[in-house]
DRENLO-355193 format. One record per residue: x, y negated, z negated of N, C-alpha, C in turn; residue in three letters. Coordinates in steps of 0.001 Angstrom, whole numbers, padded with zeros to 6 digits, always signed. Atoms other than C-alpha are relative to their C-alpha. Example, Ala and Ser with C-alpha at 12.3 -4.5 7.8 and 13.67 -1.06 7.14 Angstrom:
<rs>
+000890+001190+000000+012300+004500-007800+000900-001200+000000ALA
-000820+001190+000060+013670+001060-007140-000770-001090-000730SER
</rs>
This chain:
<rs>
-000090+001218+000789+088515-074128-040775+000302-001163+000944MET
-000239+001122-000899+088229-077470-038966+001179-000840-000488ASP
-001201+000762+000322+091071-079986-038911-000187-000969-001161SER
+000218+000854+001172+089451-082349-041447+000150+000817-001275LEU
-000126-000863+001174+089185-079475-043910+001456+000364-000249SER
-001426-000321+000148+092813-078544-043243+000758-001176-000601LYS
-000722+001187+000456+093999-082104-043830-000369-000380-001427LEU
+000460+000495+001294+091881-082901-046879-000235+001093-001032PHE
+000192-001133+000895+091059-079491-048358-000797-000320-001242GLY
+000705+000186+001275+090065-079557-052014+000592-001141-000816SER
-000577+001143+000712+091985-082728-052892-001124-000855-000571LYS
+001028+000863+000585+090121-085122-055149+000499-001428-000110SER
-000290+001424+000177+089967-088879-055541+000995-000543+001021ASP
-000815+000533-001086+091465-089735-052172-000461-001414+000319LEU
+000393+001377-000285+091538-093445-051337-000768-000142+001313PRO
+000680+000473-001204+089081-094921-048852+000427-001448+000173LEU
-000526+001344-000211+090430-098070-047257-000566-000630+001266ALA
+000221+000782-001211+089587-100806-044805+001393-000406+000455VAL
-001324+000265-000544+092654-101076-042588-000148-000992+001145VAL
+000070+001050-001019+093423-104000-040285+001155+000125+000992GLN
-000981-000074-001078+095257-104199-036978+000097-001341+000708TYR
-000225+001201-000794+096819-107122-035122-000705+000148+001338LYS
+000522+000054-001361+095215-108180-031881+000953-000874+000798ARG
-000963+000696-000857+096944-109821-028939+000387-001377-000509GLU
-000308+001373+000417+096665-113371-030243-000223-000236-001490THR
+000275+000168+001425+095884-112726-033910+000872+000936-000825PHE
-000837-000793+000896+098086-111521-036751-000094-000548-001412GLY
-000036+000502+001373+099139-112546-040245-000412-001469+000005VAL
+000511+001364+000082+097285-115721-041194-001334-000183+000708GLY
+001296+000051-000699+094295-114990-038966-000768+001308-000232THR
+000595-001298+000347+092942-111927-040783-001488+000090+000323GLU
+001438-000021-000312+089328-112953-040133-000265+000397+001450GLU
+000141-000375-001407+089971-112121-036448+000631+001347+000341ASN
-000679-001267-000271+091807-108812-036822-000996+001135+000223LEU
+000802-001209-000187+090503-105377-035862-000023+000769-001319HIS
+000142-000770+001236+089156-103341-038813-000403+001429+000312TRP
+000377-001413-000079+088813-099594-039294-000139+000532-001419ALA
+000124-000680+001289+087915-097233-042131+000914+001216+000035ILE
-000918-001132+000083+090508-094695-043263-000205+000729-001320VAL
-000055-000867+001179+090229-091777-045671+001448+000476-000065ALA
-001438-000259+000104+093822-091410-046902+000244+001397-000567VAL
-000324-001360+000442+095055-087806-047127+001306+000026-000780ALA
-001269+000075+000726+098585-088685-048218+000644-001357+000227SER
-000723+001268-000040+100715-091720-048947+001311+000240-000741ASN
-001263-000389+000623+104186-090358-049649+001160-000639+000731LYS
-001208+000602-000565+107506-092094-049106-000330-001075+001025SER
+000378+001081-000898+105714-094978-047412-000684+000440+001280GLY
+000692-000515-001182+104096-092721-044782-001465+000215-000377ILE
+001430-000076+000305+100297-093157-044804-000692+000808+001096VAL
+000679-000887-000942+098284-090349-043168-001451+000138-000427VAL
+001407-000170+000332+094514-090079-042964-000869+000144+001229GLY
+000998-000035-001074+091347-089805-040905-000508-001423+000201ALA
+000369+001378-000324+090239-092987-039133-001289-000027+000803LEU
+001220+000278-000760+086885-094288-037886+000008-001479+000342TRP
+000040+001399-000411+086504-097486-035872-000968-000183+001161GLN
+000802+000392-001153+084237-099281-033439+000949-000715+000954ALA
-000884+000609-000994+086107-100134-030250-000828-000445+001197VAL
+000721+000480-001178+084979-102158-027274+000820+000257+001251ASN
-000601-000289-001296+085678-101312-023682-000741-000823+001053ARG
+000626+000714-001113+085051-103308-020528-000616+001038+000926VAL
+000740-000925-000859+082435-101563-018400-000292-000694+001326ASN
+000223+000673-001283+082595-102544-014707-001365+000299+000625PRO
+001258-000419-000622+079296-100761-013914-001256-000473-000717ASP
+001190+000384+000757+076970-102232-016530+000290-001227-000838GLY
-000314+001125+000885+077070-104571-019471+001517-000167-000080PRO
-001440+000276-000024+080478-106238-019607+000760+000726-001103ARG
-000697-000637+001114+081380-104810-023018-000866+001117-000562VAL
+000676-001147+000589+080451-101402-024362+000754+000382-001267VAL
-000609-000405+001271+081074-100422-027990-000123+001503-000164TRP
-000029-001443+000213+082054-096860-028856+000579+000306-001376GLU
-000587-000485+001243+082846-094920-032007+001259+000780+000349LEU
-001260-000716-000174+086451-093759-032145+000346+000635-001337ASP
-000381-000725+001216+087283-091072-034710+001278+000760+000283HIS
-001253-000743-000114+090769-089723-035190+000173+000810-001274ARG
-000063-000899+001142+091117-086722-037440+001252-000220-000830THR
-001244+000202+000740+094735-087411-038357+000823-001086+000673GLN
-000832+001088-000502+096582-090693-037888+001071-000321-001031VAL
-001061+000506+000865+099839-091978-039282+000018-001511+000212GLU
+000104+001451-000148+099350-095688-039954+001337-000624+000368LEU
-001329+000539-000283+103108-096263-039760+000364+000090+001474ASN
-000320-000186-001414+103110-095139-036117-000435-001188+000853ALA
+000483+001148-000758+101340-098337-035038+000708-001278-000438SER
-000645+001284+000295+103296-101583-034814-001035-001084-000279ALA
+001067+000982+000209+099926-103355-035069-000653+000084-001377ARG
+000678-000173+001286+098820-102029-038471+000555-000966-001043CYS
-000383+000957+001043+098866-104733-041152-000540+000421-001364LEU
+000417-000494+001310+097907-102518-044075-001491-000119-000205GLY
+001420+000053+000276+094601-102573-045812-000319-000052-001471GLY
+000533+000151+001349+092466-102603-048912-000728+001276-000403VAL
+000687-001172+000533+091402-099629-051015-001331-000465-000580ILE
+001340+000424+000422+087643-099931-051510-000731+001060-000804ILE
+000655-001073+000740+086843-096616-053154+000774+001287+000128GLY
-000658-001304-000104+087604-092915-053212-001017+001061+000400SER
+000833-001104-000473+086293-089637-051863+000722+001308-000280ILE
-000581-001331+000174+086852-085982-052601+000283+000592+001380LYS
-000368-000610-001274+088572-084002-049852-001138+000768+000639GLY
+001103-000812-000532+085565-081706-049510-001128-000859+000567LYS
+001060+000883-000490+083341-084752-048781+000370-000760+001274ASP
-000417+000746-001191+085367-086139-045858-000761+000481+001236VAL
+000785-000514-001132+083583-083856-043381-001424-000547-000057GLU
+001343+000570+000168+080258-085083-044809+000006-001471+000437LYS
-000125+001396-000426+081429-088687-044327+000054-000075+001523LEU
-000100-000008-001455+082372-087893-040735-001367+000239+000638ASN
+001333-000302-000531+078929-086395-040094-000930-001195-000160THR
+000858+001168+000240+077184-089410-041656+000342-001143+000948LEU
-000396+001070-000922+079203-091866-039573-000427+000352+001418ILE
+000360-000422-001363+078673-089865-036365-001514-000063+000218GLN
+001463-000043-000120+074918-089565-037064-000664-001362-000146SER
+000690+001232+000383+074110-093005-038450+000680-001295+000414ASN
-000726+001247-000239+076732-095487-037315+000645-000069+001379HIS
-000505+000202-001351+077159-095324-033572-000041-001508+000258MET
-000044+001454-000172+078262-098859-032676-001088-000516+000939PRO
+001047+000652-000785+075366-101000-031448-000004-001478-000340GLN
+000069+001441+000227+075299-104737-030993-001386-000315-000541ILE
+001280+000285+000645+072593-105861-033401-000271-001490-000112LYS
+000157+001452+000066+073203-109605-033357+001165-000637+000747SER
-001074+000715-000680+075274-112229-031618+001204-000055-000936GLN
-001206+000009+000812+078856-112036-032836+000320+001345-000646GLY
-000238-001330+000561+078572-108345-033791+001340+000514+000514TRP
-001319-000494-000401+082026-106694-033760+000447+001141-000915ASN
-000528-001121+000784+084254-104048-035351-000062-000277-001500CYS
+000070+000340+001431+084268-105911-038684-001434+000132-000505ARG
+001409-000182+000350+080460-105981-038703-000297+001484-000176THR
+000214-001444+000069+080472-102239-038040+000563+000567-001307TRP
-000602-000471+001256+082847-101602-040970-000893-000368-001180VAL
+000874+000420+001105+080568-103615-043264-001281+000832-000031MET
+001201-000848-000047+077543-101596-042082+000287+001368-000622GLU
-000358-001305+000565+079321-098330-042935+000188-000109-001511VAL
-000208+000186+001444+080381-099682-046344-001340-000120-000708ILE
+001250+000294+000704+076931-100984-047268-001029+001115+000102GLN
+001085-000960-000209+074723-098244-045803+000400+001462-000182TYR
-000428-001382+000251+076834-095143-046406+000944+000085-001195THR
-000998-000158+001062+079895-095592-048610-000525-000417-001367LEU
+000533+000457+001288+078155-097600-051338-001136+000907-000480MET
+001131-000848+000387+075013-095440-051297+000452+001367-000506LEU
-000521-001302+000428+077088-092259-051704+000939-000118-001208LYS
-000908+000191+001129+079213-093797-054471+001470+000102+000381GLY
-001383-000095-000451+082361-093631-052338+000687-001363+000041TRP
-000566+001351+000094+082853-097415-052260-000380-000496-001380ALA
+000296+000365+001380+083163-098381-055879+000348-001448-000301ASN
-000318+001418+000154+083934-102026-055313-001187-000829+000480LYS
+001127+000861-000402+081391-104860-055054+000320-000793+001271PRO
-000327+000632-001274+081886-105633-051371-001305-000328+000706ILE
+001281+000408-000565+078969-107643-050042+000126-000567+001410ALA
-000169+000681-001283+080403-109498-047048+001430+000175+000508THR
-001358+000016-000548+083378-109662-044716+000874-000960-000801GLU
-000756+001015+000737+084438-112780-046618+000505+000528-001338ALA
-000448-000532+001290+084662-110780-049855+001247+000876+000152SER
-001196-000812-000248+087338-108548-048268+001212-000833+000423LEU
-001099+000773-000590+089407-111334-046703+001137-000355-000956LEU
-001146+000303+000867+091436-112426-049774+000930+001201-000180PRO
-000814-001208+000159+092616-108842-050294+000715+000353+001300SER
-000616-000312-001288+093257-108306-046575+001145-000955+000319LEU
-001086+000960-000215+095348-111486-046433+001244+000406-000783LYS
-001131-000457+000818+097536-110204-049285+000623+001245+000633VAL
-000506-001233-000620+097836-106786-047605+000801-000308+001263ALA
-000694+000344-001248+098855-108366-044273+001370-000607-000285ALA
-001286+000638+000337+101558-110572-045810+000969+001004-000621ARG
-000841-000980+000681+102858-107777-048028+000522+001040+000988THR
-000410-000961-001032+102935-105333-045099+001052-000607+000910THR
-000978+000664-000882+104730-107832-042851+001350-000110-000690ARG
-001255+000195+000725+107334-108603-045518+000723+001321-000247ASP
-000611-001314+000241+107925-104928-046396+000552+000586+001297ALA
-000440-000530-001292+108208-104013-042709+001279-000683+000457SER
-001220+000733-000355+110801-106729-042110+001156+000492-000864ILE
-001045-000435+000940+112765-105688-045196+000495+001408+000328LYS
-000351-001400-000267+112693-101969-044288+000460+000237+001442GLU
-000370-000172-001396+113225-102502-040556-000877+000998+000740GLY
+000963-000914-000626+110225-100279-039756-001374-000302-000575LYS
+001364+000272+000467+106457-100370-040131-000237+000609-001378MET
+000308-000407+001373+105381-100172-043778-001394-000486-000361GLN
+001340+000464+000347+101587-100584-043865-000314+000331-001455PRO
+000279-000176+001424+100645-101094-047496-001494-000101-000259LEU
+001392+000026+000426+097287-100381-049074-000035-000567-001404LEU
+000089+000628+001316+096410-102659-051959-001407+000191-000555ILE
+001318-000074+000623+093552-102569-054433-000806-001240+000350ASP
+000924+001095-000266+090520-104740-053727+000103-001039-001114PHE
-000048+001111+000952+090748-108155-055409-001391-000614-000043ILE
+001374+000516+000119+087307-109118-056701-000005-001495-000215ALA
</rs>
């Protein structure tokens, strides 16, 4: 049994979320510049959020093009472990048995590739939402553009920051999409 199957098993209606992370010069109030990732949430108990994560990350390549984009998949992450996580937005749900299928679809169809000027991790997340999650019925929210996610992400960032200050530890919160 692979680790995704162990983590998700036969659970049903698990949240799928777009999660955001601070960058060196960007944080709460500049959500349009944050790093985005997709997370299938396996558990969210006592404020500890655990799930599988997929993201497009860029690396400086000294031997070729200056920036190279790669797919980063982590089978099990605890969002609370990162001081950079500013929560996220629940965009749909998936059955535990389908998480491996999602992983295969992302690995097969969504290797990060610069397709236009300004392409970035947020563009990649939107591609996965529009061309896989929505088509499979896993994203059940009408998310058409990055801009449609920003109001919800702004609320999630502020709420996460405030909860983290109050609790004295990271408390990434996942909120429902605000249409």
